[in-house]
C-alpha positions in Angstrom: -11.0 -5.8 -40.2 -12.8 -8.0 -37.7 -9.9 -7.7 -35.2 -9.7 -4.0 -35.7 -13.4 -3.7 -34.9 -13.1 -5.8 -31.8 -10.0 -3.8 -30.7 -12.1 -0.6 -30.9 -15.0 -2.2 -29.0 -12.7 -3.3 -26.2 -11.3 0.2 -25.9 -14.8 1.6 -25.9 -15.9 -0.8 -23.2 -13.1 0.2 -20.9 -13.5 3.9 -21.6 -17.2 4.2 -21.6 -18.8 1.0 -20.6 -21.5 -0.8 -22.6 -23.5 2.4 -23.3 -20.6 3.5 -25.5 -21.1 0.6 -27.8 -23.3 1.9 -30.6 -23.0 0.6 -34.1 -22.4 4.0 -35.6 -19.8 4.9 -33.0 -18.0 1.6 -33.4 -17.9 1.9 -37.2 -16.5 5.5 -36.9 -13.9 4.5 -34.4 -12.8 1.4 -36.4 -12.7 3.5 -39.6 -15.2 1.2 -41.5 -18.6 1.9 -43.0 -21.6 0.8 -41.1 -22.3 -1.8 -43.8 -18.7 -3.2 -43.3 -19.4 -3.4 -39.6 -22.7 -5.1 -40.1 -21.1 -7.6 -42.5 -19.0 -8.9 -39.6 -21.3 -8.1 -36.6 -25.1 -7.9 -37.1 -25.8 -6.2 -33.7 -24.4 -4.8 -30.5 -24.9 -8.2 -29.0 -22.8 -9.8 -31.8 -20.0 -7.3 -31.1 -20.1 -8.1 -27.4 -20.2 -11.9 -28.1 -17.2 -11.4 -30.4 -15.2 -9.5 -27.7 -16.1 -12.2 -25.1 -15.2 -15.1 -27.4 -11.8 -13.5 -28.3 -11.0 -12.8 -24.6 -11.9 -16.3 -23.5 -9.7 -17.7 -26.3 -6.8 -15.5 -25.2 -7.3 -16.5 -21.6 -7.5 -20.2 -22.5 -4.2 -19.9 -24.4 -2.5 -18.9 -21.1 -3.8 -22.0 -19.2 -2.1 -25.4 -19.3 -3.8 -28.3 -21.1 -5.7 -31.1 -19.2 -3.3 -33.6 -17.7 -0.7 -31.0 -16.6 1.1 -31.5 -13.2 -1.1 -31.0 -10.1 -1.8 -27.4 -9.3 -0.6 -26.1 -12.7 -4.0 -25.0 -13.8 -4.8 -23.0 -10.6 -1.3 -21.4 -10.6 -1.8 -20.4 -14.2 -5.2 -19.1 -13.4 -3.7 -16.8 -10.8 -0.7 -15.8 -13.0 -3.0 -15.0 -15.9 -5.3 -12.8 -13.9 -3.4 -11.1 -11.1 -0.1 -9.8 -12.4 3.1 -9.7 -10.3 3.1 -5.9 -10.3 0.2 -3.5 -9.9 -1.6 -2.3 -13.1 -3.8 0.7 -12.9 -7.5 -0.2 -12.7 -9.3 0.0 -16.0 -6.1 0.0 -18.0 -6.5 -1.0 -21.6 -4.3 -4.1 -20.9 -6.9 -5.3 -18.4 -8.4 -8.1 -20.6 -10.4 -9.5 -17.7 -12.3 -6.3 -17.3 -13.1 -6.3 -21.0 -14.4 -9.9 -20.8 -16.5 -9.2 -17.8 -18.0 -6.0 -19.3 -18.8 -7.9 -22.5 -20.4 -10.8 -20.6 -22.4 -8.5 -18.3 -23.5 -6.2 -21.1 -24.3 -8.6 -23.9 -27.6 -9.9 -22.7 -28.7 -13.3 -21.4 -27.2 -15.4 -24.2 -23.8 -13.9 -23.9 -23.9 -14.2 -20.1 -25.1 -17.8 -20.4 -22.1 -18.6 -22.7 -19.7 -17.0 -20.1 -21.3 -19.0 -17.3 -20.8 -22.2 -19.3 -17.2 -21.4 -19.8 -16.8 -20.6 -16.1 -18.3 -23.9 -15.1 -15.7 -25.7 -17.3 -12.9 -23.7 -15.7 -14.3 -24.4 -12.2 -14.3 -28.1 -13.0 -10.6 -27.9 -14.0 -9.8 -26.0 -10.8 -11.6 -28.6 -8.7 -9.7 -31.4 -10.4 -6.3 -29.7 -10.4 -4.8 -31.9 -7.7 -5.0 -29.3 -4.9 -7.3 -29.2 -2.0 -10.5 -28.2 -4.0 -11.3 -25.6 -1.3 -7.9 -24.0 -1.8 -8.4 -23.8 -5.6 -11.9 -22.4 -5.0 -10.7 -19.8 -2.6 -8.1 -18.7 -5.1 -10.8 -18.5 -7.8 -13.1 -16.5 -5.6 -10.2 -14.1 -4.7 -9.4 -13.7 -8.4 -13.1 -13.0 -9.1 -13.2 -10.4 -6.4 -10.0 -8.9 -7.8 -11.6 -8.6 -11.2 -14.8 -7.0 -9.8 -12.8 -4.5 -7.8 -10.8 -3.6 -10.9 -13.8 -3.5 -13.2 -15.7 -1.2 -10.9 -12.7 0.5 -9.3 -13.9 -0.6 -5.9 -10.7 0.1 -4.0 -8.6 -2.6 -5.6 -5.4 -3.4 -3.7 -2.5 -1.2 -4.9 1.3 -1.1 -4.7 2.6 -3.1 -1.7 -0.8 -4.4 -0.8 -1.2 -5.8 -4.3 2.1 -7.7 -3.9 1.2 -8.9 -0.5 -2.2 -10.2 -1.5 -0.7 -12.0 -4.6 2.0 -13.5 -2.4 -0.6 -14.8 0.1 -2.5 -16.4 -2.7 0.7 -18.0 -4.1 1.5 -19.3 -0.7 -1.9 -20.9 -0.4 -1.3 -22.7 -3.6 2.1 -23.9 -2.5 0.6 -25.2 0.7 -2.4 -26.7 -1.0 -2.9 -30.2 0.2 -5.6 -32.5 -1.0 -7.3 -33.8 2.2 -8.6 -36.8 0.2 -5.2 -38.3 -0.2 -3.2 -36.4 2.4 -0.5 -35.4 0.0 0.9 -32.0 -0.7 0.9 -30.9 -4.4 3.2 -27.9 -4.7 
């Protein structure tokens, strides 16, 4: 039941934003009583925390473990966030947008949790064996990509989508670590 409720909240976030997340509406969409909903999630904030936690776990599952080959984490970051082919903005499969909506809408505690997770990811990117500025540029590009998709701010489409992703991939392939002068493809 918990997953069914979170699935409904994710769809509601994409379709209507955080304002659509009302306990009565979520219960109705999930086909549960309000009491059943409250048994699992005591508030709108708890619903958004649940969505964010689930999305972070899904994203984490796509990333390699610590100690992987140099550049593996940054490449997996790119692969997990910007698909090879264009996906319509605000598609239900856009898990990144769901996580961002949950983090931005869930209040200071939810946002603080997301910031903490992001710090850990940034540390992994910085220590990935690539030039740290290259890894950071890829992360910033991905962040901008997410924001453009989330708010439908003219995200790159079709051929431009492929060109931008190819450019980011090339940056990773050329990512040298200036501290040791080696290339880590």
